[in-house]
Z-matrix of the N, CA and C atoms (Angstrom, degrees):
N
C 1 1.448
C 2 1.534 1 108.66
N 3 1.351 2 117.71 1 129.00
C 4 1.465 3 119.93 2 -179.61
C 5 1.528 4 111.22 3 -66.13
N 6 1.334 5 116.21 4 150.85
C 7 1.459 6 118.84 5 179.46
C 8 1.528 7 111.12 6 -68.25
N 9 1.314 8 115.70 7 154.83
C 10 1.462 9 120.69 8 177.36
C 11 1.520 10 108.52 9 -77.31
N 12 1.301 11 115.15 10 135.45
C 13 1.451 12 121.51 11 179.39
C 14 1.521 13 107.85 12 -118.99
N 15 1.334 14 116.42 13 129.54
C 16 1.457 15 119.35 14 -178.79
C 17 1.526 16 110.04 15 -69.45
N 18 1.305 17 115.43 16 147.17
C 19 1.465 18 120.59 17 178.74
C 20 1.534 19 110.44 18 -61.69
N 21 1.314 20 116.43 19 -35.03
C 22 1.464 21 120.76 20 -179.75
C 23 1.519 22 110.90 21 -64.70
N 24 1.330 23 116.87 22 -45.96
C 25 1.473 24 120.60 23 178.91
C 26 1.522 25 111.15 24 -64.93
N 27 1.328 26 116.97 25 -41.88
C 28 1.459 27 120.78 26 178.41
C 29 1.525 28 109.96 27 -62.15
N 30 1.334 29 117.68 28 -43.66
C 31 1.468 30 121.69 29 178.71
C 32 1.531 31 110.67 30 -62.10
N 33 1.330 32 117.66 31 -38.08
C 34 1.465 33 121.15 32 178.48
C 35 1.531 34 110.93 33 -63.20
N 36 1.326 35 116.65 34 -44.17
C 37 1.462 36 121.44 35 -179.37
C 38 1.528 37 110.36 36 -66.31
N 39 1.319 38 117.18 37 -44.42
C 40 1.465 39 120.81 38 179.60
C 41 1.526 40 109.96 39 -62.96
N 42 1.329 41 117.62 40 -42.13
C 43 1.464 42 121.24 41 179.13
C 44 1.527 43 111.21 42 -62.48
N 45 1.318 44 117.20 43 -43.67
C 46 1.460 45 121.11 44 179.01
C 47 1.532 46 110.63 45 -63.15
N 48 1.320 47 116.46 46 -45.07
C 49 1.464 48 121.29 47 177.60
C 50 1.525 49 110.60 48 -58.22
N 51 1.345 50 116.38 49 -51.42
C 52 1.461 51 120.74 50 -177.21
C 53 1.522 52 112.34 51 -63.84
N 54 1.328 53 117.63 52 -37.50
C 55 1.462 54 119.87 53 -177.83
C 56 1.526 55 111.34 54 -69.09
N 57 1.327 56 117.78 55 -33.91
C 58 1.461 57 120.17 56 179.10
C 59 1.516 58 112.01 57 -86.07
N 60 1.320 59 117.17 58 -49.59
C 61 1.465 60 121.26 59 -174.76
C 62 1.525 61 112.83 60 -78.40
N 63 1.338 62 117.12 61 -14.84
C 64 1.460 63 123.46 62 178.37
C 65 1.526 64 112.70 63 61.97
N 66 1.322 65 114.98 64 33.97
C 67 1.462 66 120.65 65 174.66
C 68 1.529 67 108.18 66 -162.43
N 69 1.310 68 115.06 67 162.61
C 70 1.459 69 120.49 68 178.61
C 71 1.524 70 109.49 69 -78.72
N 72 1.334 71 117.27 70 145.28
C 73 1.464 72 118.74 71 175.43
C 74 1.525 73 110.25 72 -67.19
N 75 1.328 74 116.24 73 143.53
C 76 1.461 75 120.43 74 179.15
C 77 1.516 76 112.18 75 -76.42
N 78 1.329 77 115.67 76 -31.27
C 79 1.452 78 119.55 77 -179.77
C 80 1.520 79 108.56 78 -156.59
N 81 1.301 80 115.04 79 165.19
C 82 1.462 81 121.27 80 176.25
C 83 1.522 82 107.59 81 -125.17
N 84 1.306 83 115.82 82 145.88
C 85 1.458 84 120.19 83 179.77
C 86 1.524 85 108.74 84 -140.61
N 87 1.297 86 115.15 85 147.67
C 88 1.460 87 120.67 86 173.10
C 89 1.522 88 106.79 87 -87.85
N 90 1.310 89 116.02 88 121.63
C 91 1.456 90 121.59 89 -179.48
C 92 1.518 91 108.12 90 -104.87
N 93 1.309 92 116.36 91 119.07
C 94 1.454 93 120.69 92 179.10
C 95 1.524 94 109.66 93 -84.62
N 96 1.295 95 115.97 94 134.36
C 97 1.456 96 121.17 95 175.04
C 98 1.514 97 108.87 96 -149.76
N 99 1.302 98 115.43 97 157.82
C 100 1.457 99 121.26 98 179.25
C 101 1.515 100 108.66 99 -109.04
N 102 1.303 101 115.46 100 134.01
C 103 1.456 102 120.17 101 172.50
C 104 1.519 103 106.07 102 -90.92
N 105 1.335 104 117.08 103 118.60
C 106 1.465 105 118.41 104 -177.23
C 107 1.533 106 111.28 105 -66.89
N 108 1.318 107 115.41 106 147.05
C 109 1.473 108 120.81 107 177.61
C 110 1.523 109 111.07 108 -68.22
N 111 1.317 110 116.11 109 -33.22
C 112 1.463 111 121.89 110 177.62
C 113 1.521 112 108.16 111 -136.69
N 114 1.314 113 115.13 112 156.38
C 115 1.458 114 120.54 113 177.73
C 116 1.520 115 108.47 114 -148.82
N 117 1.315 116 115.46 115 152.49
C 118 1.458 117 121.32 116 176.63
C 119 1.525 118 108.24 117 -92.19
N 120 1.337 119 116.45 118 123.06
C 121 1.465 120 120.55 119 176.41
C 122 1.526 121 107.87 120 -80.69
N 123 1.313 122 115.92 121 121.62
C 124 1.459 123 122.27 122 -174.04
C 125 1.528 124 111.37 123 -92.94
N 126 1.314 125 117.33 124 -39.34
C 127 1.465 126 122.08 125 -179.15
C 128 1.515 127 109.95 126 162.18
N 129 1.319 128 115.82 127 -178.66
C 130 1.458 129 120.69 128 -179.60
C 131 1.528 130 110.88 129 -82.92
N 132 1.315 131 116.12 130 146.00
C 133 1.462 132 122.67 131 177.85
C 134 1.530 133 107.75 132 -86.01
N 135 1.303 134 116.64 133 118.60
C 136 1.462 135 121.94 134 179.87
C 137 1.528 136 111.17 135 -81.44
N 138 1.322 137 115.77 136 -39.98
C 139 1.461 138 120.82 137 179.42
C 140 1.520 139 108.97 138 -154.43
N 141 1.327 140 114.96 139 163.45
C 142 1.456 141 120.74 140 177.07
C 143 1.523 142 107.51 141 -135.92
N 144 1.315 143 116.91 142 138.95
C 145 1.454 144 121.80 143 177.54
C 146 1.519 145 109.19 144 -116.01
N 147 1.319 146 116.07 145 140.62
C 148 1.462 147 119.35 146 178.81
C 149 1.524 148 110.09 147 -151.91
N 150 1.331 149 114.89 148 148.78
C 151 1.465 150 122.08 149 178.32
C 152 1.525 151 106.92 150 -107.56
N 153 1.337 152 115.63 151 131.28
C 154 1.452 153 119.67 152 -179.34
C 155 1.519 154 109.95 153 -158.12
N 156 1.317 155 115.65 154 166.96
C 157 1.454 156 121.26 155 172.59
C 158 1.520 157 107.67 156 -90.16
N 159 1.300 158 115.76 157 123.18
C 160 1.466 159 122.17 158 177.63
C 161 1.520 160 106.03 159 -147.87
N 162 1.326 161 116.70 160 125.66
C 163 1.462 162 118.44 161 -175.41
C 164 1.513 163 112.17 162 72.33
N 165 1.315 164 116.95 163 29.02
C 166 1.465 165 124.89 164 175.89
C 167 1.524 166 114.51 165 69.16
N 168 1.315 167 117.74 166 12.23
C 169 1.460 168 121.59 167 176.17
C 170 1.519 169 109.10 168 -130.68
N 171 1.325 170 116.32 169 146.20
C 172 1.457 171 120.50 170 174.30
C 173 1.525 172 107.32 171 -77.52
N 174 1.319 173 115.16 172 125.46
C 175 1.463 174 120.65 173 -177.28
C 176 1.515 175 109.62 174 -134.93
N 177 1.323 176 115.27 175 153.84
C 178 1.457 177 122.14 176 173.94
C 179 1.521 178 107.20 177 -104.52
N 180 1.326 179 115.64 178 124.87
C 181 1.453 180 121.55 179 -178.51
C 182 1.514 181 110.41 180 -114.54
N 183 1.319 182 114.87 181 152.86
C 184 1.461 183 121.29 182 170.70
C 185 1.521 184 107.28 183 -131.60
N 186 1.323 185 115.69 184 127.88
C 187 1.464 186 121.03 185 175.05
C 188 1.522 187 108.14 186 -111.53
N 189 1.328 188 116.28 187 119.03
C 190 1.460 189 122.25 188 175.08
C 191 1.524 190 107.14 189 -92.96
N 192 1.327 191 117.17 190 115.62
C 193 1.461 192 120.62 191 -178.54
C 194 1.521 193 110.61 192 -67.80
N 195 1.317 194 115.93 193 140.67
C 196 1.464 195 121.27 194 174.80
C 197 1.523 196 108.37 195 -72.97
N 198 1.336 197 117.39 196 149.27
C 199 1.475 198 118.84 197 175.68
C 200 1.536 199 109.26 198 -55.17
N 201 1.315 200 116.28 199 138.22
C 202 1.467 201 120.94 200 -177.90
C 203 1.519 202 113.49 201 89.12
N 204 1.315 203 117.53 202 -17.63
C 205 1.466 204 121.19 203 179.00
C 206 1.516 205 112.29 204 -101.23
N 207 1.309 206 116.35 205 -7.86
C 208 1.466 207 120.98 206 -172.81
C 209 1.528 208 112.85 207 -68.13
N 210 1.343 209 116.15 208 130.90
C 211 1.467 210 118.97 209 173.69
C 212 1.529 211 110.17 210 -81.72
N 213 1.320 212 115.06 211 162.35
C 214 1.467 213 120.66 212 173.40
C 215 1.524 214 108.92 213 -83.94
N 216 1.313 215 116.46 214 140.65
C 217 1.457 216 121.64 215 171.19
C 218 1.519 217 106.94 216 -93.07
N 219 1.320 218 115.28 217 123.93
C 220 1.458 219 120.79 218 178.31
C 221 1.522 220 108.42 219 -126.27
N 222 1.325 221 115.56 220 159.59
C 223 1.459 222 120.86 221 -178.77
C 224 1.528 223 108.89 222 -132.91
N 225 1.324 224 115.51 223 142.95
C 226 1.459 225 121.54 224 178.76
C 227 1.527 226 110.03 225 -67.75
N 228 1.333 227 117.63 226 161.13
C 229 1.466 228 120.36 227 -177.87
C 230 1.527 229 114.25 228 -57.59
N 231 1.337 230 117.38 229 -31.34
C 232 1.471 231 119.16 230 -179.62
C 233 1.528 232 112.43 231 -86.11
N 234 1.347 233 117.38 232 -2.17
C 235 1.452 234 121.43 233 177.81
C 236 1.513 235 115.35 234 75.45
N 237 1.338 236 117.70 235 10.96
C 238 1.463 237 120.68 236 -174.59
C 239 1.517 238 114.13 237 -105.73
N 240 1.325 239 117.59 238 -1.94
C 241 1.460 240 120.28 239 -178.32
C 242 1.525 241 109.64 240 -134.65
N 243 1.333 242 115.87 241 124.95
C 244 1.458 243 121.30 242 175.91
C 245 1.521 244 109.12 243 -98.62
N 246 1.304 245 116.02 244 143.62
C 247 1.461 246 121.77 245 -178.84
C 248 1.520 247 109.29 246 -129.31
N 249 1.329 248 116.87 247 142.02
C 250 1.458 249 122.08 248 169.33
C 251 1.521 250 105.83 249 -103.49
N 252 1.321 251 116.82 250 117.99
C 253 1.456 252 121.49 251 -175.42
C 254 1.519 253 110.56 252 -113.13
N 255 1.323 254 115.25 253 130.40
C 256 1.459 255 120.46 254 175.75
C 257 1.516 256 111.85 255 66.80
N 258 1.320 257 114.86 256 -151.11
C 259 1.454 258 120.91 257 -176.02
C 260 1.516 259 110.08 258 92.27
N 261 1.320 260 115.33 259 157.35
C 262 1.465 261 120.17 260 178.78
C 263 1.529 262 108.15 261 -112.04
N 264 1.315 263 115.48 262 89.48
C 265 1.458 264 122.20 263 179.15
C 266 1.514 265 107.63 264 -155.99
N 267 1.311 266 115.26 265 166.92
C 268 1.453 267 121.11 266 175.53
C 269 1.518 268 107.19 267 -145.89
N 270 1.317 269 116.50 268 143.44
C 271 1.455 270 120.48 269 175.75
C 272 1.521 271 107.90 270 -90.84
N 273 1.343 272 116.98 271 125.09
C 274 1.459 273 122.26 272 -176.19
C 275 1.525 274 109.55 273 -128.71
N 276 1.325 275 115.47 274 -170.24
C 277 1.462 276 120.34 275 176.24
C 278 1.520 277 111.98 276 -63.98
N 279 1.339 278 117.91 277 -14.84
C 280 1.465 279 122.38 278 177.61
C 281 1.519 280 112.24 279 -97.87
N 282 1.321 281 117.36 280 -0.77
C 283 1.461 282 121.55 281 -176.07
C 284 1.516 283 109.67 282 102.20
N 285 1.320 284 117.09 283 -147.41
C 286 1.464 285 122.24 284 -178.45
C 287 1.528 286 108.51 285 -78.15
N 288 1.326 287 115.90 286 127.06
C 289 1.462 288 121.73 287 179.85
C 290 1.525 289 107.87 288 -122.55
N 291 1.332 290 116.69 289 121.75
C 292 1.460 291 121.66 290 178.51
C 293 1.528 292 110.31 291 -72.89
N 294 1.335 293 114.97 292 151.98
C 295 1.465 294 120.83 293 179.41
C 296 1.516 295 109.12 294 -132.65
N 297 1.336 296 115.30 295 153.82
C 298 1.463 297 119.50 296 177.24
C 299 1.527 298 109.19 297 -88.51
N 300 1.329 299 117.22 298 -176.21
C 301 1.466 300 122.10 299 -176.02
C 302 1.527 301 112.46 300 -62.76
N 303 1.331 302 118.34 301 -21.91
C 304 1.468 303 121.99 302 179.05
C 305 1.526 304 112.02 303 -95.64
N 306 1.328 305 116.68 304 4.51
C 307 1.460 306 120.60 305 177.24
C 308 1.515 307 114.69 306 86.86
N 309 1.337 308 117.40 307 5.45
C 310 1.461 309 120.71 308 178.91
C 311 1.526 310 109.87 309 -83.05
N 312 1.330 311 115.66 310 146.02
C 313 1.459 312 120.16 311 178.72
C 314 1.522 313 110.32 312 -64.02
N 315 1.320 314 115.20 313 138.96
C 316 1.459 315 121.90 314 176.36
C 317 1.519 316 107.55 315 -97.37
N 318 1.297 317 117.30 316 132.53
C 319 1.464 318 120.56 317 174.59
C 320 1.522 319 107.69 318 -73.89
N 321 1.301 320 116.39 319 103.39
C 322 1.453 321 122.62 320 -175.01
C 323 1.526 322 108.21 321 -112.59
N 324 1.318 323 117.17 322 111.06
C 325 1.463 324 120.99 323 -178.12
C 326 1.519 325 112.54 324 -63.91
N 327 1.336 326 116.25 325 -21.38
C 328 1.467 327 120.53 326 179.69
C 329 1.527 328 111.54 327 -92.96
N 330 1.327 329 116.79 328 12.04
C 331 1.464 330 121.56 329 -178.00
C 332 1.527 331 110.72 330 -61.90
N 333 1.312 332 115.61 331 116.01
C 334 1.456 333 123.16 332 170.44
C 335 1.519 334 115.98 333 43.47
N 336 1.295 335 118.04 334 47.11
C 337 1.454 336 118.53 335 -179.65
C 338 1.530 337 111.28 336 -77.48
N 339 1.304 338 113.88 337 147.34
C 340 1.459 339 120.18 338 -179.68
C 341 1.521 340 109.25 339 -74.76
N 342 1.318 341 116.20 340 141.50
C 343 1.460 342 122.37 341 179.35
C 344 1.513 343 108.21 342 -104.43
N 345 1.304 344 117.17 343 129.03
C 346 1.466 345 120.66 344 174.40
C 347 1.513 346 108.37 345 -73.39
N 348 1.308 347 116.17 346 135.01
C 349 1.456 348 120.13 347 -179.98
C 350 1.504 349 111.30 348 -93.00
């Protein structure tokens, strides 16, 4: 039996998706995953690259984290699950936005720049 999901949480996820992807989701699915009890911290994430539809076109983005905003990269004991732990950032309608120690947005020139393929 799938877990119960609050309407408020579902609305938050749909709003975040729509604000970034600029379209309504076609479907919703419950994705089962396990949070490992322990994980090996590998190091800090300097940047992350992802391909997505934004502005009605499929684009490849790279976000270079600002110093102090970088999350830790951790791996599950079986080596099959990667985790981003901590860090000072938030995902918004603009993508990943770095934040300072007081939670204010950092003007990051490397914020979510498009990568030429």
